[in-house]
Every structure is written in C-alpha cells, then in structure tokens.
N, C-alpha and C positions, 0 to 999 in steps of 0.2 A: 503494500498500500504506500500512498504517498500521505508523508506525514509532517505535521506543523508541532513541532516542541514548543510550548509556551511554559516558561517559568525561569528559573535559576536555582543554583546551588550545586553543590556536590552530587548532592539525590539527584538533581535534573541531568546532570552530566552523564550519572551511571546509568539512569535510564536511557539517555540519548544513545550511549556506547552499545547497550544490548539489544535497541531497537535495530540500528544499524546490523550489528552480528546476525539479526536475525532473518534479515533480508530487505528489510521497510527500506524504501528513498524517504530521507527527510529533506522536504524540498525548502525548509526554512527553521531557524531559530530564533524564537522572540524572547528577549530577556532584558533585564534592567541596565542602564547605563551604568558605565565605568563609575568605580568609587576612589576617587585620591588617585588616578591613574592605571586604578586596576581594572581588570574585566574580572567580570564574574567566571566562574571555573567551566559552566556550560558555555559559554561563548567562546571562552580559550581552546576549547576543546573543537567546538565548531568552526572555528576558522582554521585552525589547525587543518582539518580534513576538506576545507573550502566549500564548506556550505555557506550560503547566504545568512548573515546574521543581523538581526534588525534591534536596535537598541533604543525603543520609543521610552521616552520620559514617562508618559501615559498615553492612554487607547480614547480617554474620554474627557470632555470639559463639560461641567456643569451638567452631568447625567447623560451629556449628549455626545454619541461616537462621533471621534473627529475623521471625517471620509477621506482624507489622504492616508492616515495610517490604513485605515480599514482595505482602500483600494491598495494599497501594496502588499498589505496580507493576502487580500483575495488572487492577486496576481502570481502565488506561487503554486495554485492549484490543488490545495491539499485537501484530500480525502478524508482525514481524520484528525483532529487536532489532541493532541496529548498535554495536558496539565499534569506534572509530575509535582511541581512545587510552585507554586505561583503568588506572589505578592500583591500583584498588580488585580484591577478589576477591569476584566474584560468584556465588551459589550456581549451584546446577543447576536448581534449582525456579524462579528465573529463566532462566535460557540456556535450556532446553528448553519453556518456559510456549508461545511463539508459534508458529502454526502453521508458520511455516517456521523455525523456530530463531533461532540466533545466527550473525554473522559477526563475523570480527573481522579487525583490521587487524595486520600483524606486520612490523616493518622489517629481515625477511632473506629469505633465500633458502631456506624450509623443505624438508627436515628439518634442514636445517645452522643452527646460531645459535639453538637454541630458548631461552628465557630472556626478561628483563627488558632484558638489556644486548646485543641484539643487534647494533646499530650499532657498538657499541665493540667488539666480538670481530672484526668482520666485517673491520675495520680491524688490529686487533692481530694477526691471524692472516695478515695480507698478504695477504687475499683479490683476484684481480683483477676477478671480478664480485660485485655486489652487487644489493640491489635488497628486493621487499617480496613479502609472501605474503598474499591475502584468505584465510582458512578457515573451516569451520564449527565452532564452537566443540564442546569434547567434554568428557570430565572428566580428561582429561590437560592436561600442560603441552605448550602449543603441539604437540598430536598429531593434531588433528582434520583431515579429508578436507580435499584444497585445492581451492579454486574458481578464483582466480585468481592468475597469476604476472606479476612484468612483472621485466626484470634492466636492467642498467649498469653500465659501465664503472667501475670504481674507479681514479681518477688516482691517481699515486704519493704526492703530497703532501696527500691528502684527509683533512679531518679530519671528526669527527660533524658540525660545523655545516655544511661546504661540499658533503658527499653529501647532507646532509639538506634543505638550501638547495636545491642543484642538480635532486636527483631525488625522494628519499623524499616529501618535501612535497608539492610540485605534483602528481607523477605517481602519488603515493600518493591523495592524495582524488579524482584522476580513477579511479584503479583502484578505490577501494571504492564511489563513486558507480556506477560500470559494473557493478559488481560484482551491486548493491542491482537493479541494470537488468535482468540476467540471470536473477535470482530470480524478476522481477515477469513477464517471460516465459516460464517455466519451463524457460530451457535452460541454469541454473547446473549445473555438473557437479560432482561427489566424488569425488575424485580421492585416494584412500589415500596416506596419507603411505610411504613405504620407510623402513626402517631403517638402510639402507645410505648411509654418509656422514652419520648425523643424530650431532649434539652437541647438549651443553648447557652452557652455562657460568656460573659464579655471576653475579651480581649485583658490578657494578662500582662500591666505596664506596672513599674515602679512605683507608681503613686497607688495603686489599688493593692499593693502586693504586702501592705505592711502584717505583722504575726499578730493577731488577736490572743494573749496568753490566756484568757478566760474559758479555755475548752479543754477538752482532756488530752493527755500527751499525745493519743494516736494521732489525731486531729491535725495537732500542731507538727508532727510529724509529716504527716502527708500534704501539709500547707508548704512547708518546707523544702520539702523534695518535689513536690510538685512545680515547685518556682527556681528547682534549681537546675542549670544553670542561670537560665532566662525566664522572668528580668529580675529573679533574687528577692528571696522574701528578708525581709528587714524588721528591724525593731532600733529602740535607742538603747545606746550601752554607755555608760559614763558620757550622757552627753552628746553624744557621738552616734551617726545613722551606721550601723552594723548590717552588713549582710549574711545571712548563714547558710552554709553548706556542708553535706555529705554528712547526712540526719541518719539516724538508725533508732530504734528502740531498744532500750537496755533493761534487764531486770537487776534490783538491787542497786540501782542508781543514787540512791538516797545515802546508801553506806559507802560512797563511793570517798576517797580521800581525795583532799585538796584545798584549795582558798576559795571562799565565796566571792559572787559576783553579782552585784544588785543589779535588777532588771525590772525597769520600772513596768508597773501592769501584772507580775507573773507573781504567780500564787506563793512563790518564795524563791529566793536567792538560786543564782545557777551555782554549779561548783567547778571550776578550773582543777582538773584532773590531767592523768599524766598521758591520760587515752584521748582526751579532749573536754567539752564544753559540756557537763552533764544540766538539763533543763526540766523544769518540771511543770506536767499539767495540774489542772485543776481536780483532778483525780487524784492524786497521788504519784502517779506512775510517771516514767522518766526517758527522757531520749539524751542522745548523744549527738554533738555536731563539731564535725572536725577541721571545720575552716572558718574565718571571718573575713570577710572584708569592708575596707570603711572608703569613703568617700574621696579618698585622694587615689583610689585603686589599687593601694596597699592591701594583698592578702595576706593572713598568716595562721598559722595552725592554731588552733584554739588553744590549745595545752600551753601555748607558749603565751598565753596571751598578758601576764605580768612580767614576760621576762624578753618578749619581744624588743627588739633593736638593743640589747647588753652586751652581745659578743663583740669583740674587739676585730678590729680589719686584719687579715692576712696577708703578710708578706711574699709574693710571689716571687718565685724560682726564675731562672731564665727559661727553663723548658715551657713554664706556665703560663711568663708572660708571650711567648711564640702561641701559645693555644688563644689566649686572650684577645691578641691581633687577627688571627684566623675567627675568633666569634665576632670580633668588631668589623670584619668585613663580611659577615654573614648577615648582621643586624644592616647594614649599609646595603646590601641586595634587596633585602626585604621593607626596610624603609627609605623607599626611593625617593619620597619628597623630602628629606630630611638631609639637608649639606655635607654636616659632618656629625658622626657620633661620636657625643662624647660621653665622659663618665655619668653625668647627670641626666643624661637622655633617656625618656621613658618610654619603655616601648608601645605602649597602649596610649598614652597622649599622644603619640606620635603618629596613630592612626593602624595599628598592627590589629588586627582581626583573630579572631580563633583558630582559622585555618593556618593565618602566620606561626600562632603557637606550635600547632603540630610539625611545621615544616622547621621553626627553631629547634625544638628537641631530637628532631630525625638528623638534622643537620650537627647536632653537639655529639652526639654519638657517631657519627660518621669521623669526625675529628679525635673524639677520644671514647673508643668502643666499652672501657668502663664505666664511663660517666652516666650513668642510667637514671636519666632524666623521668619527670612524668610533669604533664600539661599545667599541674598544679603547681611546680616549682616556678614556674617563667610568672604565675600570677602573684606568687608571693614575692618576687623578686624582680619587679617591672624596672628598675633602671640598669645601666648597661654595669654600673660597678656591684650593685648587687646582686646580678645575675652570673657576673666572673666571680665575685666571692662566694658564693654557690657553688658551680661548676668545682670550682679550685678544693671546698672543703670535700664534696662528693669525692674528688678525685684522691683526697687525701684520706677518706676514710675518716673525717673530723665532721660530717653533716648533721650532726645533732639529733643522730636517731635517739629516740628513748633508751636510756638504760636498762637493760634486763636486769629485774627485780627477782629474785630467787632466795626463797624462806629453806635455808639451809638446816639438814640435820647435822653438825659436825661429830666427828669423833677421832679422839688420839688413840690411834692405834697403827701399829706396824712402824713405828718409828716416823710416823708423819700425822698430820691432821688432813682427814677428808673430809669434803665438803658436798655434801650428798641432797642432792634437787628431791621433793617426796610429793610434789604435784602434777596433776596433768601437765602437759605440755599441749596450749591450741593456740594457733594462730600468733606465734611468736612469744608467748605468755606464760609464764606458770599459774595456773589459777587450779581451785579447790574442786572437786566434783560438784555436780548437782546434789544439794541438800548436804554437805560438807560431807559427804558419807567417806570413810575410812577403811582400812585394815590394814594388821601387823604383817609386815613381812619378817622373816626367822634367819636367824645365824642357824646353819646345819649343823655347824660346831660344836653347841652348846645347847641347841634348842631354846637361845633365848630372843626374844623379840630385838629387831633392829632400830625399827621406826615406822611410824603410821604412813601408811602411803594412800593417798587419794584414790577411791575406788571409782572409775568411770561408770556412770549411768547411759542409757539411751540419747538421752538429750545431749548429752555429752558428746558421743560418736556422732549425733548430727549435726554439733557445733565446729566439729574437726573436719569431719565431710566437707561442710558448706567453706569452712576457710580453707581447705585442699583445693576445692574447685574455685573460689576466685582467686586463689595465688594461681593457678594452673591458665585458668582461662582471661582473667582481668590484668594480671600481676606480671612484674618486670621477667620472671623466671622464664615463663613460656617463650616471651621476646626478647630472651638474653642471648648473645654474641655466644656459639658455644665453646668458645676458647675462655670467655669468662665465667662461664660455667663450669669449666674444667679446673679454672683458676680458683674459683671457691673450694671445690670438690677438695683439692690438692691442699688448700689450707684448711681445711676442716682436719685433715690427715696429720698435718703438723701440728694442730693443735692437741688432736689425741696421742701423738708422741710426746708431746711437753707433758701430759698429765698420765702418762701409761703408768706408773708407780702407782698413782693415785685411781684408776680405773682398775687396775689388777687386783689393789687391795680391795676397790668394792666389790669386783666379780668373785673374790675369794670369800669376803663373808656373806655374800648373800647366796652363793651356788656351791658353795664349798670346793671350787677348784683347789688345786695345791696352788701358792704363791706361783712359783717357780714357772708351772706351767701355763699360768694365766697372763702371766706378763709376756712369756716367747709366743704362745699359741692364741689363747684367747683374745688377747689385747694386739700384740705383735702381727698375727694374720689379718685383724681388724684393718689396723693401719695401711699394712700392704694392699689388700684388697682396695681400700679408699682410692690409694695411690695409682695402682693398677688402672682401675677405669676411670680416673680423671684423665689419662692419657686418650682415652677413646672418646673424651667428647667429640673433638672436632674430626672423627674418623669415621661417623656413620654415615652411611652413604648408600644412595641403591646402586640402581644399575641401567642400562640402554639396551634394549631387547628389538631384535631383529624379527618384524613381523610380515607376512604377505602385505604385498601394497595394495593399495585400492586403487587401481589404475584407470583413468593416466594420471591421479592425483600419487601421492606418496603419504606414508605415514611413519612415523616416530613415535616410539613407546619408550616410555623410560619409569622406573619404580623410584618412589621415595620412602624411607623410612621415618615415621612420625611418630611421635610419644603418644601414649595412649592415652592418659588424663590422671586422673584420681586413679592412687594402687594402694590398694590393702595389703600390709603385711603381717603376718601371723606367726610368730617364732616360738621355740621349746625354751626350757630351762636348760638342758644341758651345755650351750654354749651361748649365754646370753648376748654377750657383745658380737662374737663371730657371726652368729646367722643373723643378726641384724646388719653387719656390713657386709654379707654376702647376698644378701637381695637389698636392701636399700641402695648399696653406689652403684649397683647395674639399674637400678628404678630412676635414680637422680640423673644418671649420667644420660641415659634417654629424653630426658628434659619431663619426667612426669613428678608430681606431688605426691606426697606419702601420709598413709594415717597407719600407725603401726601399733600393735598391740603385743606387748612383749609379755611372756608366761607371767601369770599371776604370784606366782614363788620367787622371781628372780626379775624384779623392775627396776634395779636401781643403776645399773650401767647405762639401759635405755634414756634415764632420764640425764644421766649425768652427759651423755651423748647429743641429746637434745640441748644441754646449755652450751655445750662445746661449738654447734653447730649455728646456734644465734648467736655466739662468740666471732664465728669464719664469717659471718655477714649473711648466713643464705636469709630469703627474705622470709618475712611474715608468710606463714601458710604452707610454705614448703614441706617440712617437717612437722608431724604431730603424734605425740606418745600418749596411749591412753593405758594404761595399767588397768585391769580388771578380770572379770571372767568371761572365759569364751563362752560358757551358755549365754551372756547378754551381749558383750561387747565382738566377740568373734561371730556371733549369730548376725547381729545387728550390721556390721561390714559384710557379710554374705549378703545379705539380704538388701542392701542398700542401694538404690534406682541411681545413685550416682557415682557410684563405684564402678570401674570398669576392668580391673583386673584384681587378684587375689592372691599371691603369694603365699604358700604353708606348708611350713615345715613341723611335723608332729605325727601322731599314730595314723595309721592305716584306717582305722575305724571312724576317726573326726575328719581324715582326710576326705572318706565316702561322703560323711555328712553335709563337709563343704561345697564339695563338688553339687552336690545336688541342689543345695541351696543356690548356690550361683547358677544353676542352669537355670531354675525355676524364678529367679527373679528378673534376670536381665541378661542372661545367657552371658556373664562375665569371661572373660579368659582367666584361666586358672591355672597356676604349677603348682605340684605339689612334690615333695619328700617327705616319704614316708618311712614305715617299718622296714627291719632288714634282719636278716637270718645269713648273713654273709658267711660261703663257706671258704675255709682255708686247707688246700690239701698239700700236704708236705710228703714228698718224696722221700726213699732212703738214701738217694745220691745228693740230698741237698747239703749246704754247709751247715752242719747240725747246731753250731753256737749262734750262727745268727738265727737259725730258724727257730732256736730257743729263745731266744733275745728278742726277736721281731713279733714272735707267735705270744708272749708274754704281753709285748705292748700290745699287739692286736684284741687283745682282751682285755686287760688291767688300764689302758689307756684312758685318763679322765674319769676313773674309778668306775669303770666300763659302761659311761654314761654316754656312747659315742654310737653314732647311728650305723656306722661302716662297721661296728667292731665285729671281729669273727664270731659268730654265732655257735659256730660249730667247726672242729677243728677233724680232720680226717687223717690219719696219720698211717701210714705203710707199715705192715704188721712187725717186719724187721725192725724197724728203730723206735715202736710202741714204746716199751719199758724205758727205753734210755732217754728218750724226750722228756717220760712222764718224770723220772727221777729228777731229770736236770730242773726241769720248771719248780716241783718241791723244793728243791733247793734254794731257788731264787725266790719265791713267796715266802719261805722263810725269813729271810732277807729284807723283806718289805718292811718299811717303817710306818705303821699308822697313826697317823695323829693331827695337830693341829695345822690345816693348811698355811699357816703364815708360818711355822716353822718352815725351814729353809732346807732341813734334811730329813722333810717327811716325802714319803712315796705315796702313801694312799689315804685320800682325805676322806670326808666325811660322804653320804650319798645326800643328793638333792634336799630331799624333805621324807617327813615321816610317813606319809603315804606309800611313796615307792620303795622306802627302805620294808615294810610291811608287806609290798608284793615280791620282793626277792627272796623273804624268809618262806612265802608260801610255795614260791615258784622251786625250791631247792626242797622242801618238803614234799613234792610233786615226784621230783626226781627219786628219792629215794623209794617213795611207796610204789615206784613204776621198776624198781630192780636195779638203777643204776648205780655204780661204786661211788661214792663220796670220799674221795681223797684226802680232803682237807677243808676247812672252812664251813658255810651252809649254816650261818648263823650271826644273828647282830654281835659287836663288840660291847661288852660289858663297861660302859663308859658313857659319861653325858653326851649328848648329841645323836647324830644318825649313820654310824658307822656300821659297816657290812664286813665281813671277814672276807677276800680274796679266796675264793672257792673253785675245785676242781672236781669235776664227774670223771671218771671214765667209764666203757662198757654200756655207752649211751648207744641204745638199738634204734632204729629208724622210724618204729612205729611212736616212740614214746615221746610225750608232751613236750621234753627238754630240748628232745633233737627236733621240733615243728618250732617251736616257738620262741621269740624272743627275749630275752631278762633282761636287757638294757641294766646291766649289771656287772659287779668283775667276776663271771662265772664262767669257765672255761669248760666246753662240753668237747668231750674227746670222743669219738670213734674210731676204727680201724678198716684198712680194708686190706685186701691181699695182694701180694706183691705182680704184677704183671697185668693186673687189672685196672687199667687206665679206664676205660670206655665203662665199667660198671659205677665207678667211683666220679667220674662225672655225671652219671645217671642219676646216684644219690645226691651229689651237690645240687641240681639242679632241682629237684624232686620238691620245690616249694612255690609257694605264691610271690616270693619275694625276690627283688634282683637287684639290690642297692651297691654290694661291692663285693670281690670275693679277691683268693690269692692262690698263690702256687709257688711252692720252693724246692728248686731242683736244678741241679748243675749243668743238665742236659737241655740246651737250646731248643733242640726239635719240637722235644717232649713238651716246654715252656709256649710254646708258640701254640703248639698243637690242644693245649690246656686252654690256653688264654682264648682263642677263637670258640671252643664249645662253651665256654662258662656262660651262662645267662645273667649277667650282670651289667650294670653301668658302668662300674670301673672293675679292673681287673691289675692286681699287684702281683708282681713277678718277683720273686726274691728280695720282697720290702713290702713293709706294709705300712697304712695310715700317712701315706706320701702324697697331701694332695699341695697343689700350688695355685695360686690366684690367676695362673694363666690358663688353665686344664679346666674343663669342662665336668661338673659334678652333678650327677642325678640318676635316677634310678631305673629299672624296667618291673614290668608286671605290677604287683599291688606294692610295689617301693614307688611308686610313684611318676610321675613325666615333669619334662621341663628340665631346665638347667641353671644350676649356679655356677659362679664362676666363668672366666674365659670369655673370648668374643659371644659364644652362642649365649652365653646368659643375657645378652643385651637384646636377643630377639624376643625373650620373654615379655619385654615390657617396651616393645616395638611392635607398630602396626604398618602393614606394607600397601601401598597406594600405589596403582597402576595409571598412567597419565596418557593418554595416546591421542596424538596430533595427525590433523590430516591439512595437508598443504599441498 
C-alpha cells in the first residue's frame, strides 16, 4: 500500500522502518518542525531514505484546515494514513482522504483512558491491566472503531517509562504494523467502541501534578509513578518545589532508620534512609522514593538529601583529563547551539532532551567501557563539571554507592576473628526473613549452635527472584561488556583469596570439613573455579552455518549464545562453598542472575560469599542467597514462573521431584548432579601402594561425604587379602578429632540425621552377612563422629552393595582373575553412573575397562582428580548436565539461530 506516516518520535521512526520492511511504499512523512536545529528522529530516518518529508508547524488555523497544507498532503496519493504518535491536530479533510482512511496508535485499552495522557492515567488509577489500541480515526477524541488491541500486566512499581519500554513501545510497533497488514489483506475489523467504562482524563502537566498527601499510600505511589518521568509529581519540601521519582510500595517503612524530613500537608514527616525517602499515606502505610529533582533541574538521590553537594572535587589524573576532553567533544557534538562547552555548561538548560541523555550515556561507555552510567546519572549531574566528576568517581570505584551494612556474628577461633553474615541476601542487602524467622546452624564438632540464621519464607523467595529478574532485564549486568563482567568475577576470586583462611574456618565449623582440606579444596578450588570462568566471559560465541540457498537469493545462518535469565541453584551440604562455585561461576559468566539456596545445615560460607560478591562490585540483584528448607524455598524456586533454569546437586529422589516440578511449572531448563555408587576396580597388576593410598582416598576423602566416592571396590582375588591388610593398617593410623586441628585426618559427619543413617546402613550390612572388619559405629565423644568402616565379603544382592552410604564406609567385593567382562558387568549393574575407577599397569586393559564403564568420569590409576577445566557430571540416575569446563557454560546458555536472506 501507499502510506503516509503522520507523527513523530522514536516510536514513529520504528513504525516507519517496519512498514518499509513489510514492503509498503511510504509516499510521505509528515512530522513536526526541527527544534533547536535538530530534526525529529522520524524525519531524520525518512530523509536518509530519500522519502518526501513535510514539517508543517500546523495543519489548521482557527479550526479550519489550511488549504495549501491539505493540497500538499493530497498530492502524495496516500491510500492509508498511519498515525503512530502524533501531537498535532490533523483535520478531517486529511483523516478521511485516503481510500482506507486513517489509523491511530493509542497507549491504552480503549474506551478506557481516552486523551493524551493515557499511560499516566493507567498508572494513576492503579489499573492491573494496560495495553494499547489501534483504532480507525473519526471526528471524536479517541472514539473511533477498534481495529486491534493488545494487553499486558501492569507491574506494581511500573512507571510510564518502564511499561512503555517493556511493552507499549516494542509491542506497539509490532501491533501497528500488524494492523496495516490486516488492512492490506482486507481482514481489518471495525469494532464500535462501547461507552460502558469509557473514561477521559485531562492532559497531565506540571501545574496539575502536585501531590495530594491526604490519601492512602498506594494512591500517592500511583500518582508519583503515573507522572514519572513526565510531567513529574511534585510537592513543597523545605520551601522548594521538589519532583519525586522512582516510587515503590514498601512494608515496615515506619521502622526505617534515618533523618526526618518535614513535608507540608503530609500525615507525618518522611524519613531519609540509606535506601531513599520513606513517605507516609493517611492510612499509615509507606512508600519509598528514590530520586528528587529541584527547579534548577538538579536531580539527587533521595537518600543523599541531607548530604548532597558535600563531597569535595577530585583531582584528575592525566588519563582522566584526556577522558574529560573526549567527553567535552561529545557534549559539543550534542549541544550544537552552544559555542563552547564550559565547566558550568548545563546539559538541559542548553537544550538537551531525553534522546540526548541516551546518546551521552552510550558515548561515555564507548570511551570508558567500565564507566557504567545510567540515565539518572546525567539528570543528577547536569553541568559538565559535575558530570565529569561523577564519571571519574565511577571509574575509580568511588561513586558513592551505599555502604554494605552487615550484621556480623563474630567469633574468635582458629587464631583469628571470623565475621559471619547470618541474614538473607536479597537485592544487594542483608535482610531479615519475613516475620523475623530464624533457625540455629550447628557445629558438628561439638553439637553446639554457631548462630541464628534467617530462615527464608515464600515471600522472600519471590522478592529474591524479582530482584534477580530486574537485575537481568533492566540492570547493568545484562548490558555489561563481557570483559567487564569477567573483571568483576576475577575481582571476586581475588577477594575470596584474601579471605581464604576465614572462609575455610567458617566452612570447617559449619560442615565439619578438616581445615587443611577446606583450605585446599573447599575454598581453594572455589577460587580456581571463579578465575577459570572469568576468562570465558569474552569467549562465548556462536557459529556460522552453511545452509541451502533460497535461489536466486542467498542465505546466511549464524547462531548466538545468550544467557537464560534468572537461574535458581540448589546445593548440598558436603562441599558448601565449592558446590556454590561450580555452578554460580558458570552461571554468572554466561550473563545470568542467580537465586541460590544453600543447604539448610551449611549456610554460612554462602552468606560470606554474598558479602564478598557485593564488595567486589557485582550489581544489586545479580546474586541472592536464601538459607531455608528445601520443602519451602527449593520447592518455590522449582515452581516459580520467572525462574528459567535450575541447577541442583543432591539426592536422586529429590532430583526427580525437582525435575517434575520444573516441567509442570514452566518447563525450566534443568541440570542435575545426583547420587552415585561409583565402582573402583583394582587388578592384581596394579601399583599396590598407590592403589591402597588412592583407594583410601576414594572412600574416606572428606569423611566419605563425597558424591564421587568409591561406593564399591572390586578387588582381584589374588590381591584381596593384601589390600585389606594394608587398608586396616592405614585406618588405624587415622586421627579422628577436631577439624581445626591441623593433625586431624577425619572430622565429624555433617549433621546428626546423617550420622544416624550411617549407623543404620552398617547395621543393614551386618544383618545381611557382610563381614565388618572395623568401624561401623559412632565415636563416643561430643559431636557427630563416625568411625572409618571397612566391609568385606559383600555380595551383589546386598543392600550395601547397591545403595550409596555417603559416608566413610569401604565396601569390598572380590572378582576372579581373568574375568574382566564379568567384573565390568557387576560394576555397571547399578542405576547410578557418576564416577568410576580402575587400577592396573596394563594400558590396554585400562583403556578397555574405561571404554566400558558406564559413568560420567573414569579415573585410571588415580581417584578424586577433578579440575576446573574438566567437565563433571553423571549418567543414568546420577543425573545429566555438566559442571566445570567449557561444557558447563552450555547449561546456562541458550542457542538462538538467525537466518538472513539477501
């Protein structure tokens, strides 16, 4: 069709571009005159394409169409007028002229909110549903027949800007183009608007957007967000007119700590807190405002109301001076009407508009990629000098971010003072759980309580997921240059290394891990993991794929690897920090955000990690930590519709339940690392001393609380007795005791319930006739200690031959010499397939066995040799998906195929 586009703005520009892509002929673009020498984006785009552009200052005089203007329009021969966004009054002579008439985009669900401030009033009225209408223009005000409507949910804290960017702009462009397509196909409906529920509201301007404080908090909140950013809800504060931005409803605002701020007409004084300005409705409920702007155009963070302007100017280095001059040139290119950019030049008083803010932010990022600005930064620093000072502070990491507040539990232990956070970590802050609920985490060495830990509730999960979603969709993390993301992850690893002794001590008292092992493996490998994945941030890439060409045209297909979104991670209690690292490092590297549930019995290193992540500069909402029960927190994460991926390490039983919940809720992507019963085959031709040493490690490493522990040893009968004798000798040498004692070999089991299960496991083995050589019972001392245990003569049908103990229990069976295939059959006769091992000097035999062992990892003449670069994961009911190595990244990425025809 031949189309005339009548309107303005970026929205009009995008509609124009999409109509052209759809094959329509744009015969003319009618837009507003240039402002301060700058053309409207729609005009700029059309002029670039050589399309006739008309910039009439008006179409009518004294209510009558201007004949010359109408004639110029008519000469284009348009068959349809499309008005995507138009601030001018268009006469009916133009509206009715084309064969197909005129269609208009309107940002509300007509007949509700007729008028020019429809988005504002959608929010002011607290509508739960919003959307847009494309309707046929008539001589009424937004009263024409409806052609097309699309709706969306209105979020509780939406502003005009957020709902416009999220839905009304992108979907509005698509909807307008779809409407034109329906017209071209002769399928466009004309649905008469009903007057039932019809509303018409006035245009929102500064003079009618003053806040009425004598109403409930939610009504005040709706008024502020409904006028955010234009025209801006305002009130008198300290004798000055202040405009309020960034409102959200908050619970328990009355209990917030801060300085009072008297606001005339309000039911009580506001409170300036570290998070913003708390305001009160006449119902006693509260809302929080993030920013304030004054009549001189200066915007400040509401939290800084009493301290704004108090910071001294920083002295610029030579490198920073170069950056400043580069930005001065950028300002000059934007403010073309200003002869020279002085330090006192005000960006907005010099004629800059909102589009110029977007450009300035992007130009700054191009010149200093780790200077991550937000639009609000420009509004808060309007002069060139203030802008440069703000940028430099950000580049130095001195940008006035809120200091992290941590309510530590401190203990003097292990020749140091450890400082342990104990609250939930949500959206960059340590906070109490709903209702202040807590539980005690126990030291397995003596059974005493370490401290009270916040116990997450369902509402806390929802808050954490919302924070992670906002950080992914709206925050800087998703937009960050991959190398900058890598630098932050690497900085986090450095901080973990600085605190490694403290982390290892916390890990030891919370999980029972021997301190030296905690330092080397639990913490050491965690640091290595974050460093390894930090290097992958800028190496995630797709591929170009040859496909059949659509002759006579050609095609190009390529793939893109993209982050998934909000990821839930649920980890076990045996390696609390390391399991966090294995999953979280890959997840963050891929660009996702995380809500992590540590095991309820071992939450403390995860919370310390959250503190270090915040201090490393990871943005708010990227990492959220929720200690709590699996039945409540884990289940809610499995069910939550905004969680798009769940990574789980734990039992097969729970893994199956999680997989089902993830499927039923929203078909989440899932990776599972589950139980194991890993076979270790020891042939007579092995290096016996090494086989004994490694065999001991395969079972007793980390007190047997090891997912890849050798659950069953198969010994060639000719070396069986020799091996058992050497093992018993070594077991007798093992020192059982305080995990913080550097000479301790074997610490306590993680918790009492697990200790009781180990006792029951051994009783079952004895009852079935297996030979208990040593151990099998609890150590008689305070804490949760279990003796290293050895069973021999274990037959295939026995319970202990088939089921995992997850403890320091060695299960030994014999096999006859020469029966390699038979022992392989027995080794594989399990529903698990996590790991396995073989000891032999015969390389041919080693390769033969490794090819036939049905497990995700096969160790040859070694055991427990995991590495950050090697993928780790199981087969069968040991789960699927990989941790570590490049393959782990695929668990947290989605692949998009793009095909272009040219």
